[in-house]
mmCIF entry with sequence, helices, sheets and N, C-alpha, C, O atoms, coordinates in Angstrom:
data_MODEL
# 
_entry.id   MODEL 
# 
_entity.id                         1 
_entity.type                       polymer 
_entity.pdbx_number_of_molecules   1 
# 
_entity_poly.entity_id                      1 
_entity_poly.type                           'polypeptide(L)' 
_entity_poly.nstd_linkage                   no 
_entity_poly.nstd_monomer                   no 
_entity_poly.pdbx_seq_one_letter_code       NLRYLPSNNPLPGAGAERIMTLRAKKPGTWPVSMRLRPSRHATANEYELLVNVT 
_entity_poly.pdbx_seq_one_letter_code_can   NLRYLPSNNPLPGAGAERIMTLRAKKPGTWPVSMRLRPSRHATANEYELLVNVT 
_entity_poly.pdbx_strand_id                 A 
# 
loop_
_entity_poly_seq.entity_id 
_entity_poly_seq.num 
_entity_poly_seq.mon_id 
_entity_poly_seq.hetero 
1 1  ASN n 
1 2  LEU n 
1 3  ARG n 
1 4  TYR n 
1 5  LEU n 
1 6  PRO n 
1 7  SER n 
1 8  ASN n 
1 9  ASN n 
1 10 PRO n 
1 11 LEU n 
1 12 PRO n 
1 13 GLY n 
1 14 ALA n 
1 15 GLY n 
1 16 ALA n 
1 17 GLU n 
1 18 ARG n 
1 19 ILE n 
1 20 MET n 
1 21 THR n 
1 22 LEU n 
1 23 ARG n 
1 24 ALA n 
1 25 LYS n 
1 26 LYS n 
1 27 PRO n 
1 28 GLY n 
1 29 THR n 
1 30 TRP n 
1 31 PRO n 
1 32 VAL n 
1 33 SER n 
1 34 MET n 
1 35 ARG n 
1 36 LEU n 
1 37 ARG n 
1 38 PRO n 
1 39 SER n 
1 40 ARG n 
1 41 HIS n 
1 42 ALA n 
1 43 THR n 
1 44 ALA n 
1 45 ASN n 
1 46 GLU n 
1 47 TYR n 
1 48 GLU n 
1 49 LEU n 
1 50 LEU n 
1 51 VAL n 
1 52 ASN n 
1 53 VAL n 
1 54 THR n 
# 
_struct_asym.id          A 
_struct_asym.entity_id   1 
# 
loop_
_struct_sheet.id 
_struct_sheet.type 
_struct_sheet.number_strands 
_struct_sheet.details 
AA1 ? 2 ? 
AA2 ? 2 ? 
# 
loop_
_struct_sheet_order.sheet_id 
_struct_sheet_order.range_id_1 
_struct_sheet_order.range_id_2 
_struct_sheet_order.offset 
_struct_sheet_order.sense 
AA1 1 2 ? anti-parallel 
AA2 1 2 ? anti-parallel 
# 
loop_
_struct_sheet_range.sheet_id 
_struct_sheet_range.id 
_struct_sheet_range.beg_label_comp_id 
_struct_sheet_range.beg_label_asym_id 
_struct_sheet_range.beg_label_seq_id 
_struct_sheet_range.pdbx_beg_PDB_ins_code 
_struct_sheet_range.end_label_comp_id 
_struct_sheet_range.end_label_asym_id 
_struct_sheet_range.end_label_seq_id 
_struct_sheet_range.pdbx_end_PDB_ins_code 
_struct_sheet_range.beg_auth_comp_id 
_struct_sheet_range.beg_auth_asym_id 
_struct_sheet_range.beg_auth_seq_id 
_struct_sheet_range.end_auth_comp_id 
_struct_sheet_range.end_auth_asym_id 
_struct_sheet_range.end_auth_seq_id 
AA1 1 LEU A 2  ? PRO A 6  ? LEU A 2  PRO A 6  
AA1 2 ALA A 16 ? MET A 20 ? ALA A 16 MET A 20 
AA2 1 GLY A 28 ? LEU A 36 ? GLY A 28 LEU A 36 
AA2 2 ASN A 45 ? VAL A 53 ? ASN A 45 VAL A 53 
# 
loop_
_atom_site.group_PDB 
_atom_site.id 
_atom_site.type_symbol 
_atom_site.label_atom_id 
_atom_site.label_alt_id 
_atom_site.label_comp_id 
_atom_site.label_asym_id 
_atom_site.label_entity_id 
_atom_site.label_seq_id 
_atom_site.pdbx_PDB_ins_code 
_atom_site.Cartn_x 
_atom_site.Cartn_y 
_atom_site.Cartn_z 
_atom_site.occupancy 
_atom_site.B_iso_or_equiv 
_atom_site.pdbx_formal_charge 
_atom_site.auth_seq_id 
_atom_site.auth_comp_id 
_atom_site.auth_asym_id 
_atom_site.auth_atom_id 
_atom_site.pdbx_PDB_model_num 
ATOM 1   N N  . ASN A 1 1  ? -59.931 97.615  -55.791 1.00 0.00 ? 1  ASN A N  1 
ATOM 2   C CA . ASN A 1 1  ? -59.790 97.190  -54.373 1.00 0.00 ? 1  ASN A CA 1 
ATOM 3   C C  . ASN A 1 1  ? -60.260 95.736  -54.253 1.00 0.00 ? 1  ASN A C  1 
ATOM 4   O O  . ASN A 1 1  ? -61.412 95.457  -54.586 1.00 0.00 ? 1  ASN A O  1 
ATOM 5   N N  . LEU A 1 2  ? -59.476 94.856  -53.823 1.00 0.00 ? 2  LEU A N  1 
ATOM 6   C CA . LEU A 1 2  ? -59.852 93.418  -53.664 1.00 0.00 ? 2  LEU A CA 1 
ATOM 7   C C  . LEU A 1 2  ? -59.587 92.990  -52.224 1.00 0.00 ? 2  LEU A C  1 
ATOM 8   O O  . LEU A 1 2  ? -58.470 93.146  -51.732 1.00 0.00 ? 2  LEU A O  1 
ATOM 9   N N  . ARG A 1 3  ? -60.572 92.466  -51.559 1.00 0.00 ? 3  ARG A N  1 
ATOM 10  C CA . ARG A 1 3  ? -60.350 91.987  -50.195 1.00 0.00 ? 3  ARG A CA 1 
ATOM 11  C C  . ARG A 1 3  ? -61.104 90.688  -49.975 1.00 0.00 ? 3  ARG A C  1 
ATOM 12  O O  . ARG A 1 3  ? -61.982 90.313  -50.752 1.00 0.00 ? 3  ARG A O  1 
ATOM 13  N N  . TYR A 1 4  ? -60.743 90.025  -48.914 1.00 0.00 ? 4  TYR A N  1 
ATOM 14  C CA . TYR A 1 4  ? -61.256 88.727  -48.633 1.00 0.00 ? 4  TYR A CA 1 
ATOM 15  C C  . TYR A 1 4  ? -62.063 88.740  -47.340 1.00 0.00 ? 4  TYR A C  1 
ATOM 16  O O  . TYR A 1 4  ? -61.639 89.337  -46.350 1.00 0.00 ? 4  TYR A O  1 
ATOM 17  N N  . LEU A 1 5  ? -63.225 88.084  -47.343 1.00 0.00 ? 5  LEU A N  1 
ATOM 18  C CA . LEU A 1 5  ? -64.097 87.933  -46.134 1.00 0.00 ? 5  LEU A CA 1 
ATOM 19  C C  . LEU A 1 5  ? -64.194 86.474  -45.861 1.00 0.00 ? 5  LEU A C  1 
ATOM 20  O O  . LEU A 1 5  ? -64.120 85.666  -46.787 1.00 0.00 ? 5  LEU A O  1 
ATOM 21  N N  . PRO A 1 6  ? -64.359 86.100  -44.600 1.00 0.00 ? 6  PRO A N  1 
ATOM 22  C CA . PRO A 1 6  ? -64.596 84.722  -44.275 1.00 0.00 ? 6  PRO A CA 1 
ATOM 23  C C  . PRO A 1 6  ? -65.852 84.178  -44.961 1.00 0.00 ? 6  PRO A C  1 
ATOM 24  O O  . PRO A 1 6  ? -66.851 84.894  -45.031 1.00 0.00 ? 6  PRO A O  1 
ATOM 25  N N  . SER A 1 7  ? -65.844 82.976  -45.456 1.00 0.00 ? 7  SER A N  1 
ATOM 26  C CA . SER A 1 7  ? -66.932 82.396  -46.161 1.00 0.00 ? 7  SER A CA 1 
ATOM 27  C C  . SER A 1 7  ? -67.812 81.580  -45.174 1.00 0.00 ? 7  SER A C  1 
ATOM 28  O O  . SER A 1 7  ? -67.312 81.028  -44.194 1.00 0.00 ? 7  SER A O  1 
ATOM 29  N N  . ASN A 1 8  ? -69.100 81.523  -45.452 1.00 0.00 ? 8  ASN A N  1 
ATOM 30  C CA . ASN A 1 8  ? -70.006 80.629  -44.701 1.00 0.00 ? 8  ASN A CA 1 
ATOM 31  C C  . ASN A 1 8  ? -70.182 79.317  -45.401 1.00 0.00 ? 8  ASN A C  1 
ATOM 32  O O  . ASN A 1 8  ? -70.933 78.461  -44.935 1.00 0.00 ? 8  ASN A O  1 
ATOM 33  N N  . ASN A 1 9  ? -69.487 79.131  -46.544 1.00 0.00 ? 9  ASN A N  1 
ATOM 34  C CA . ASN A 1 9  ? -69.594 77.877  -47.325 1.00 0.00 ? 9  ASN A CA 1 
ATOM 35  C C  . ASN A 1 9  ? -68.829 76.778  -46.586 1.00 0.00 ? 9  ASN A C  1 
ATOM 36  O O  . ASN A 1 9  ? -67.631 76.929  -46.349 1.00 0.00 ? 9  ASN A O  1 
ATOM 37  N N  . PRO A 1 10 ? -69.494 75.670  -46.211 1.00 0.00 ? 10 PRO A N  1 
ATOM 38  C CA . PRO A 1 10 ? -68.877 74.558  -45.449 1.00 0.00 ? 10 PRO A CA 1 
ATOM 39  C C  . PRO A 1 10 ? -67.940 73.653  -46.247 1.00 0.00 ? 10 PRO A C  1 
ATOM 40  O O  . PRO A 1 10 ? -67.263 72.806  -45.665 1.00 0.00 ? 10 PRO A O  1 
ATOM 41  N N  . LEU A 1 11 ? -67.888 73.826  -47.631 1.00 0.00 ? 11 LEU A N  1 
ATOM 42  C CA . LEU A 1 11 ? -67.104 72.897  -48.396 1.00 0.00 ? 11 LEU A CA 1 
ATOM 43  C C  . LEU A 1 11 ? -65.579 73.127  -48.254 1.00 0.00 ? 11 LEU A C  1 
ATOM 44  O O  . LEU A 1 11 ? -65.162 74.256  -47.999 1.00 0.00 ? 11 LEU A O  1 
ATOM 45  N N  . PRO A 1 12 ? -64.798 72.151  -48.402 1.00 0.00 ? 12 PRO A N  1 
ATOM 46  C CA . PRO A 1 12 ? -63.318 72.299  -48.284 1.00 0.00 ? 12 PRO A CA 1 
ATOM 47  C C  . PRO A 1 12 ? -62.831 73.303  -49.367 1.00 0.00 ? 12 PRO A C  1 
ATOM 48  O O  . PRO A 1 12 ? -63.290 73.291  -50.509 1.00 0.00 ? 12 PRO A O  1 
ATOM 49  N N  . GLY A 1 13 ? -61.899 74.151  -48.952 1.00 0.00 ? 13 GLY A N  1 
ATOM 50  C CA . GLY A 1 13 ? -61.308 75.098  -49.875 1.00 0.00 ? 13 GLY A CA 1 
ATOM 51  C C  . GLY A 1 13 ? -62.099 76.391  -49.961 1.00 0.00 ? 13 GLY A C  1 
ATOM 52  O O  . GLY A 1 13 ? -61.687 77.328  -50.644 1.00 0.00 ? 13 GLY A O  1 
ATOM 53  N N  . ALA A 1 14 ? -63.234 76.448  -49.272 1.00 0.00 ? 14 ALA A N  1 
ATOM 54  C CA . ALA A 1 14 ? -64.127 77.681  -49.322 1.00 0.00 ? 14 ALA A CA 1 
ATOM 55  C C  . ALA A 1 14 ? -63.897 78.540  -48.121 1.00 0.00 ? 14 ALA A C  1 
ATOM 56  O O  . ALA A 1 14 ? -64.879 78.948  -47.500 1.00 0.00 ? 14 ALA A O  1 
ATOM 57  N N  . GLY A 1 15 ? -62.660 78.859  -47.729 1.00 0.00 ? 15 GLY A N  1 
ATOM 58  C CA . GLY A 1 15 ? -62.382 79.561  -46.537 1.00 0.00 ? 15 GLY A CA 1 
ATOM 59  C C  . GLY A 1 15 ? -62.626 81.073  -46.630 1.00 0.00 ? 15 GLY A C  1 
ATOM 60  O O  . GLY A 1 15 ? -62.760 81.732  -45.599 1.00 0.00 ? 15 GLY A O  1 
ATOM 61  N N  . ALA A 1 16 ? -62.683 81.620  -47.819 1.00 0.00 ? 16 ALA A N  1 
ATOM 62  C CA . ALA A 1 16 ? -62.818 83.060  -47.957 1.00 0.00 ? 16 ALA A CA 1 
ATOM 63  C C  . ALA A 1 16 ? -63.607 83.404  -49.275 1.00 0.00 ? 16 ALA A C  1 
ATOM 64  O O  . ALA A 1 16 ? -63.622 82.639  -50.239 1.00 0.00 ? 16 ALA A O  1 
ATOM 65  N N  . GLU A 1 17 ? -64.223 84.543  -49.244 1.00 0.00 ? 17 GLU A N  1 
ATOM 66  C CA . GLU A 1 17 ? -64.904 85.021  -50.468 1.00 0.00 ? 17 GLU A CA 1 
ATOM 67  C C  . GLU A 1 17 ? -64.150 86.281  -50.913 1.00 0.00 ? 17 GLU A C  1 
ATOM 68  O O  . GLU A 1 17 ? -63.657 87.042  -50.080 1.00 0.00 ? 17 GLU A O  1 
ATOM 69  N N  . ARG A 1 18 ? -64.068 86.487  -52.191 1.00 0.00 ? 18 ARG A N  1 
ATOM 70  C CA . ARG A 1 18 ? -63.386 87.622  -52.793 1.00 0.00 ? 18 ARG A CA 1 
ATOM 71  C C  . ARG A 1 18 ? -64.379 88.728  -53.002 1.00 0.00 ? 18 ARG A C  1 
ATOM 72  O O  . ARG A 1 18 ? -65.387 88.520  -53.678 1.00 0.00 ? 18 ARG A O  1 
ATOM 73  N N  . ILE A 1 19 ? -64.132 89.929  -52.436 1.00 0.00 ? 19 ILE A N  1 
ATOM 74  C CA . ILE A 1 19 ? -64.955 91.064  -52.645 1.00 0.00 ? 19 ILE A CA 1 
ATOM 75  C C  . ILE A 1 19 ? -64.183 92.115  -53.406 1.00 0.00 ? 19 ILE A C  1 
ATOM 76  O O  . ILE A 1 19 ? -63.128 92.553  -52.949 1.00 0.00 ? 19 ILE A O  1 
ATOM 77  N N  . MET A 1 20 ? -64.685 92.533  -54.561 1.00 0.00 ? 20 MET A N  1 
ATOM 78  C CA . MET A 1 20 ? -63.992 93.370  -55.463 1.00 0.00 ? 20 MET A CA 1 
ATOM 79  C C  . MET A 1 20 ? -64.720 94.735  -55.572 1.00 0.00 ? 20 MET A C  1 
ATOM 80  O O  . MET A 1 20 ? -65.937 94.745  -55.759 1.00 0.00 ? 20 MET A O  1 
ATOM 81  N N  . THR A 1 21 ? -64.049 95.831  -55.466 1.00 0.00 ? 21 THR A N  1 
ATOM 82  C CA . THR A 1 21 ? -64.657 97.159  -55.674 1.00 0.00 ? 21 THR A CA 1 
ATOM 83  C C  . THR A 1 21 ? -64.011 97.814  -56.832 1.00 0.00 ? 21 THR A C  1 
ATOM 84  O O  . THR A 1 21 ? -62.790 97.953  -56.902 1.00 0.00 ? 21 THR A O  1 
ATOM 85  N N  . LEU A 1 22 ? -64.861 98.226  -57.762 1.00 0.00 ? 22 LEU A N  1 
ATOM 86  C CA . LEU A 1 22 ? -64.348 98.979  -58.953 1.00 0.00 ? 22 LEU A CA 1 
ATOM 87  C C  . LEU A 1 22 ? -64.913 100.376 -59.021 1.00 0.00 ? 22 LEU A C  1 
ATOM 88  O O  . LEU A 1 22 ? -66.031 100.591 -58.552 1.00 0.00 ? 22 LEU A O  1 
ATOM 89  N N  . ARG A 1 23 ? -64.236 101.295 -59.553 1.00 0.00 ? 23 ARG A N  1 
ATOM 90  C CA . ARG A 1 23 ? -64.709 102.680 -59.647 1.00 0.00 ? 23 ARG A CA 1 
ATOM 91  C C  . ARG A 1 23 ? -64.551 103.125 -61.123 1.00 0.00 ? 23 ARG A C  1 
ATOM 92  O O  . ARG A 1 23 ? -63.466 103.010 -61.692 1.00 0.00 ? 23 ARG A O  1 
ATOM 93  N N  . ALA A 1 24 ? -65.612 103.619 -61.718 1.00 0.00 ? 24 ALA A N  1 
ATOM 94  C CA . ALA A 1 24 ? -65.509 104.097 -63.046 1.00 0.00 ? 24 ALA A CA 1 
ATOM 95  C C  . ALA A 1 24 ? -65.857 105.617 -63.096 1.00 0.00 ? 24 ALA A C  1 
ATOM 96  O O  . ALA A 1 24 ? -66.694 106.107 -62.338 1.00 0.00 ? 24 ALA A O  1 
ATOM 97  N N  . LYS A 1 25 ? -65.185 106.321 -64.008 1.00 0.00 ? 25 LYS A N  1 
ATOM 98  C CA . LYS A 1 25 ? -65.437 107.800 -64.113 1.00 0.00 ? 25 LYS A CA 1 
ATOM 99  C C  . LYS A 1 25 ? -66.666 108.134 -64.909 1.00 0.00 ? 25 LYS A C  1 
ATOM 100 O O  . LYS A 1 25 ? -67.225 109.222 -64.770 1.00 0.00 ? 25 LYS A O  1 
ATOM 101 N N  . LYS A 1 26 ? -67.100 107.203 -65.752 1.00 0.00 ? 26 LYS A N  1 
ATOM 102 C CA . LYS A 1 26 ? -68.325 107.475 -66.578 1.00 0.00 ? 26 LYS A CA 1 
ATOM 103 C C  . LYS A 1 26 ? -69.136 106.185 -66.752 1.00 0.00 ? 26 LYS A C  1 
ATOM 104 O O  . LYS A 1 26 ? -68.596 105.091 -66.590 1.00 0.00 ? 26 LYS A O  1 
ATOM 105 N N  . PRO A 1 27 ? -70.406 106.304 -67.076 1.00 0.00 ? 27 PRO A N  1 
ATOM 106 C CA . PRO A 1 27 ? -71.257 105.096 -67.346 1.00 0.00 ? 27 PRO A CA 1 
ATOM 107 C C  . PRO A 1 27 ? -70.793 104.381 -68.581 1.00 0.00 ? 27 PRO A C  1 
ATOM 108 O O  . PRO A 1 27 ? -70.147 104.967 -69.451 1.00 0.00 ? 27 PRO A O  1 
ATOM 109 N N  . GLY A 1 28 ? -71.122 103.110 -68.659 1.00 0.00 ? 28 GLY A N  1 
ATOM 110 C CA . GLY A 1 28 ? -70.822 102.335 -69.825 1.00 0.00 ? 28 GLY A CA 1 
ATOM 111 C C  . GLY A 1 28 ? -70.595 100.828 -69.415 1.00 0.00 ? 28 GLY A C  1 
ATOM 112 O O  . GLY A 1 28 ? -70.748 100.441 -68.256 1.00 0.00 ? 28 GLY A O  1 
ATOM 113 N N  . THR A 1 29 ? -70.232 100.038 -70.421 1.00 0.00 ? 29 THR A N  1 
ATOM 114 C CA . THR A 1 29 ? -69.870 98.697  -70.208 1.00 0.00 ? 29 THR A CA 1 
ATOM 115 C C  . THR A 1 29 ? -68.344 98.504  -70.321 1.00 0.00 ? 29 THR A C  1 
ATOM 116 O O  . THR A 1 29 ? -67.759 98.793  -71.365 1.00 0.00 ? 29 THR A O  1 
ATOM 117 N N  . TRP A 1 30 ? -67.730 98.035  -69.289 1.00 0.00 ? 30 TRP A N  1 
ATOM 118 C CA . TRP A 1 30 ? -66.272 98.003  -69.305 1.00 0.00 ? 30 TRP A CA 1 
ATOM 119 C C  . TRP A 1 30 ? -65.797 96.583  -69.159 1.00 0.00 ? 30 TRP A C  1 
ATOM 120 O O  . TRP A 1 30 ? -66.259 95.862  -68.274 1.00 0.00 ? 30 TRP A O  1 
ATOM 121 N N  . PRO A 1 31 ? -64.891 96.171  -70.003 1.00 0.00 ? 31 PRO A N  1 
ATOM 122 C CA . PRO A 1 31 ? -64.234 94.829  -69.821 1.00 0.00 ? 31 PRO A CA 1 
ATOM 123 C C  . PRO A 1 31 ? -63.189 94.888  -68.668 1.00 0.00 ? 31 PRO A C  1 
ATOM 124 O O  . PRO A 1 31 ? -62.422 95.844  -68.555 1.00 0.00 ? 31 PRO A O  1 
ATOM 125 N N  . VAL A 1 32 ? -63.189 93.862  -67.845 1.00 0.00 ? 32 VAL A N  1 
ATOM 126 C CA . VAL A 1 32 ? -62.225 93.775  -66.737 1.00 0.00 ? 32 VAL A CA 1 
ATOM 127 C C  . VAL A 1 32 ? -61.626 92.423  -66.837 1.00 0.00 ? 32 VAL A C  1 
ATOM 128 O O  . VAL A 1 32 ? -62.331 91.417  -66.906 1.00 0.00 ? 32 VAL A O  1 
ATOM 129 N N  . SER A 1 33 ? -60.232 92.387  -66.848 1.00 0.00 ? 33 SER A N  1 
ATOM 130 C CA . SER A 1 33 ? -59.492 91.127  -66.822 1.00 0.00 ? 33 SER A CA 1 
ATOM 131 C C  . SER A 1 33 ? -58.746 91.102  -65.525 1.00 0.00 ? 33 SER A C  1 
ATOM 132 O O  . SER A 1 33 ? -58.173 92.119  -65.133 1.00 0.00 ? 33 SER A O  1 
ATOM 133 N N  . MET A 1 34 ? -58.727 89.982  -64.839 1.00 0.00 ? 34 MET A N  1 
ATOM 134 C CA . MET A 1 34 ? -57.910 89.892  -63.612 1.00 0.00 ? 34 MET A CA 1 
ATOM 135 C C  . MET A 1 34 ? -57.382 88.503  -63.455 1.00 0.00 ? 34 MET A C  1 
ATOM 136 O O  . MET A 1 34 ? -58.017 87.522  -63.842 1.00 0.00 ? 34 MET A O  1 
ATOM 137 N N  . ARG A 1 35 ? -56.238 88.435  -62.895 1.00 0.00 ? 35 ARG A N  1 
ATOM 138 C CA . ARG A 1 35 ? -55.578 87.166  -62.627 1.00 0.00 ? 35 ARG A CA 1 
ATOM 139 C C  . ARG A 1 35 ? -55.154 87.168  -61.152 1.00 0.00 ? 35 ARG A C  1 
ATOM 140 O O  . ARG A 1 35 ? -54.431 88.044  -60.678 1.00 0.00 ? 35 ARG A O  1 
ATOM 141 N N  . LEU A 1 36 ? -55.628 86.177  -60.486 1.00 0.00 ? 36 LEU A N  1 
ATOM 142 C CA . LEU A 1 36 ? -55.352 86.071  -59.015 1.00 0.00 ? 36 LEU A CA 1 
ATOM 143 C C  . LEU A 1 36 ? -54.114 85.129  -58.859 1.00 0.00 ? 36 LEU A C  1 
ATOM 144 O O  . LEU A 1 36 ? -53.973 84.105  -59.527 1.00 0.00 ? 36 LEU A O  1 
ATOM 145 N N  . ARG A 1 37 ? -53.266 85.552  -57.954 1.00 0.00 ? 37 ARG A N  1 
ATOM 146 C CA . ARG A 1 37 ? -52.064 84.739  -57.677 1.00 0.00 ? 37 ARG A CA 1 
ATOM 147 C C  . ARG A 1 37 ? -52.474 83.396  -57.071 1.00 0.00 ? 37 ARG A C  1 
ATOM 148 O O  . ARG A 1 37 ? -53.476 83.302  -56.361 1.00 0.00 ? 37 ARG A O  1 
ATOM 149 N N  . PRO A 1 38 ? -51.679 82.354  -57.362 1.00 0.00 ? 38 PRO A N  1 
ATOM 150 C CA . PRO A 1 38 ? -51.922 81.055  -56.777 1.00 0.00 ? 38 PRO A CA 1 
ATOM 151 C C  . PRO A 1 38 ? -51.610 81.094  -55.275 1.00 0.00 ? 38 PRO A C  1 
ATOM 152 O O  . PRO A 1 38 ? -50.697 81.803  -54.852 1.00 0.00 ? 38 PRO A O  1 
ATOM 153 N N  . SER A 1 39 ? -52.337 80.362  -54.500 1.00 0.00 ? 39 SER A N  1 
ATOM 154 C CA . SER A 1 39 ? -52.100 80.219  -53.101 1.00 0.00 ? 39 SER A CA 1 
ATOM 155 C C  . SER A 1 39 ? -51.577 78.808  -52.786 1.00 0.00 ? 39 SER A C  1 
ATOM 156 O O  . SER A 1 39 ? -51.307 78.037  -53.707 1.00 0.00 ? 39 SER A O  1 
ATOM 157 N N  . ARG A 1 40 ? -51.438 78.478  -51.560 1.00 0.00 ? 40 ARG A N  1 
ATOM 158 C CA . ARG A 1 40 ? -50.948 77.189  -51.153 1.00 0.00 ? 40 ARG A CA 1 
ATOM 159 C C  . ARG A 1 40 ? -51.878 76.084  -51.667 1.00 0.00 ? 40 ARG A C  1 
ATOM 160 O O  . ARG A 1 40 ? -51.407 75.009  -52.037 1.00 0.00 ? 40 ARG A O  1 
ATOM 161 N N  . HIS A 1 41 ? -53.163 76.330  -51.695 1.00 0.00 ? 41 HIS A N  1 
ATOM 162 C CA . HIS A 1 41 ? -54.130 75.268  -51.983 1.00 0.00 ? 41 HIS A CA 1 
ATOM 163 C C  . HIS A 1 41 ? -54.850 75.445  -53.348 1.00 0.00 ? 41 HIS A C  1 
ATOM 164 O O  . HIS A 1 41 ? -55.719 74.647  -53.699 1.00 0.00 ? 41 HIS A O  1 
ATOM 165 N N  . ALA A 1 42 ? -54.483 76.479  -54.093 1.00 0.00 ? 42 ALA A N  1 
ATOM 166 C CA . ALA A 1 42 ? -55.174 76.626  -55.359 1.00 0.00 ? 42 ALA A CA 1 
ATOM 167 C C  . ALA A 1 42 ? -54.202 77.141  -56.442 1.00 0.00 ? 42 ALA A C  1 
ATOM 168 O O  . ALA A 1 42 ? -53.178 77.748  -56.130 1.00 0.00 ? 42 ALA A O  1 
ATOM 169 N N  . THR A 1 43 ? -54.540 76.888  -57.703 1.00 0.00 ? 43 THR A N  1 
ATOM 170 C CA . THR A 1 43 ? -53.779 77.424  -58.781 1.00 0.00 ? 43 THR A CA 1 
ATOM 171 C C  . THR A 1 43 ? -54.263 78.841  -59.129 1.00 0.00 ? 43 THR A C  1 
ATOM 172 O O  . THR A 1 43 ? -55.271 79.305  -58.595 1.00 0.00 ? 43 THR A O  1 
ATOM 173 N N  . ALA A 1 44 ? -53.545 79.515  -60.018 1.00 0.00 ? 44 ALA A N  1 
ATOM 174 C CA . ALA A 1 44 ? -53.931 80.843  -60.421 1.00 0.00 ? 44 ALA A CA 1 
ATOM 175 C C  . ALA A 1 44 ? -55.221 80.859  -61.083 1.00 0.00 ? 44 ALA A C  1 
ATOM 176 O O  . ALA A 1 44 ? -55.476 79.950  -61.873 1.00 0.00 ? 44 ALA A O  1 
ATOM 177 N N  . ASN A 1 45 ? -56.079 81.789  -60.857 1.00 0.00 ? 45 ASN A N  1 
ATOM 178 C CA . ASN A 1 45 ? -57.394 81.870  -61.553 1.00 0.00 ? 45 ASN A CA 1 
ATOM 179 C C  . ASN A 1 45 ? -57.419 83.123  -62.427 1.00 0.00 ? 45 ASN A C  1 
ATOM 180 O O  . ASN A 1 45 ? -56.942 84.179  -62.011 1.00 0.00 ? 45 ASN A O  1 
ATOM 181 N N  . GLU A 1 46 ? -57.972 83.010  -63.633 1.00 0.00 ? 46 GLU A N  1 
ATOM 182 C CA . GLU A 1 46 ? -58.140 84.092  -64.537 1.00 0.00 ? 46 GLU A CA 1 
ATOM 183 C C  . GLU A 1 46 ? -59.586 84.348  -64.774 1.00 0.00 ? 46 GLU A C  1 
ATOM 184 O O  . GLU A 1 46 ? -60.365 83.409  -64.940 1.00 0.00 ? 46 GLU A O  1 
ATOM 185 N N  . TYR A 1 47 ? -59.968 85.590  -64.795 1.00 0.00 ? 47 TYR A N  1 
ATOM 186 C CA . TYR A 1 47 ? -61.386 85.975  -64.970 1.00 0.00 ? 47 TYR A CA 1 
ATOM 187 C C  . TYR A 1 47 ? -61.488 87.067  -65.994 1.00 0.00 ? 47 TYR A C  1 
ATOM 188 O O  . TYR A 1 47 ? -60.683 87.998  -65.997 1.00 0.00 ? 47 TYR A O  1 
ATOM 189 N N  . GLU A 1 48 ? -62.440 86.970  -66.844 1.00 0.00 ? 48 GLU A N  1 
ATOM 190 C CA . GLU A 1 48 ? -62.800 88.037  -67.874 1.00 0.00 ? 48 GLU A CA 1 
ATOM 191 C C  . GLU A 1 48 ? -64.236 88.402  -67.507 1.00 0.00 ? 48 GLU A C  1 
ATOM 192 O O  . GLU A 1 48 ? -65.119 87.545  -67.496 1.00 0.00 ? 48 GLU A O  1 
ATOM 193 N N  . LEU A 1 49 ? -64.460 89.674  -67.208 1.00 0.00 ? 49 LEU A N  1 
ATOM 194 C CA . LEU A 1 49 ? -65.772 90.136  -66.805 1.00 0.00 ? 49 LEU A CA 1 
ATOM 195 C C  . LEU A 1 49 ? -66.186 91.386  -67.644 1.00 0.00 ? 49 LEU A C  1 
ATOM 196 O O  . LEU A 1 49 ? -65.348 92.150  -68.122 1.00 0.00 ? 49 LEU A O  1 
ATOM 197 N N  . LEU A 1 50 ? -67.450 91.535  -67.782 1.00 0.00 ? 50 LEU A N  1 
ATOM 198 C CA . LEU A 1 50 ? -68.050 92.806  -68.308 1.00 0.00 ? 50 LEU A CA 1 
ATOM 199 C C  . LEU A 1 50 ? -68.794 93.456  -67.198 1.00 0.00 ? 50 LEU A C  1 
ATOM 200 O O  . LEU A 1 50 ? -69.699 92.856  -66.618 1.00 0.00 ? 50 LEU A O  1 
ATOM 201 N N  . VAL A 1 51 ? -68.436 94.684  -66.881 1.00 0.00 ? 51 VAL A N  1 
ATOM 202 C CA . VAL A 1 51 ? -69.064 95.444  -65.802 1.00 0.00 ? 51 VAL A CA 1 
ATOM 203 C C  . VAL A 1 51 ? -69.908 96.537  -66.403 1.00 0.00 ? 51 VAL A C  1 
ATOM 204 O O  . VAL A 1 51 ? -69.439 97.319  -67.229 1.00 0.00 ? 51 VAL A O  1 
ATOM 205 N N  . ASN A 1 52 ? -71.160 96.589  -65.982 1.00 0.00 ? 52 ASN A N  1 
ATOM 206 C CA . ASN A 1 52 ? -72.106 97.611  -66.460 1.00 0.00 ? 52 ASN A CA 1 
ATOM 207 C C  . ASN A 1 52 ? -72.145 98.728  -65.363 1.00 0.00 ? 52 ASN A C  1 
ATOM 208 O O  . ASN A 1 52 ? -72.457 98.463  -64.202 1.00 0.00 ? 52 ASN A O  1 
ATOM 209 N N  . VAL A 1 53 ? -71.823 99.957  -65.772 1.00 0.00 ? 53 VAL A N  1 
ATOM 210 C CA . VAL A 1 53 ? -71.865 101.071 -64.856 1.00 0.00 ? 53 VAL A CA 1 
ATOM 211 C C  . VAL A 1 53 ? -73.029 101.985 -65.311 1.00 0.00 ? 53 VAL A C  1 
ATOM 212 O O  . VAL A 1 53 ? -73.079 102.409 -66.465 1.00 0.00 ? 53 VAL A O  1 
ATOM 213 N N  . THR A 1 54 ? -73.951 102.275 -64.388 1.00 0.00 ? 54 THR A N  1 
ATOM 214 C CA . THR A 1 54 ? -75.101 103.072 -64.761 1.00 0.00 ? 54 THR A CA 1 
ATOM 215 C C  . THR A 1 54 ? -75.061 104.440 -64.061 1.00 0.00 ? 54 THR A C  1 
ATOM 216 O O  . THR A 1 54 ? -75.958 105.260 -64.254 1.00 0.00 ? 54 THR A O  1 
# 
């Protein structure tokens, strides 16, 4: 689940913050890859994360 919230950051281009919710069925360290679509003001972003589930 990925949603956007208004940002309190006053810098240009910081209009929203990305909030991501992940759900795992068991504990462990899980690699997560995501690519966000480009918008009018930004190019596509790619992220590689390691998520620790306890």
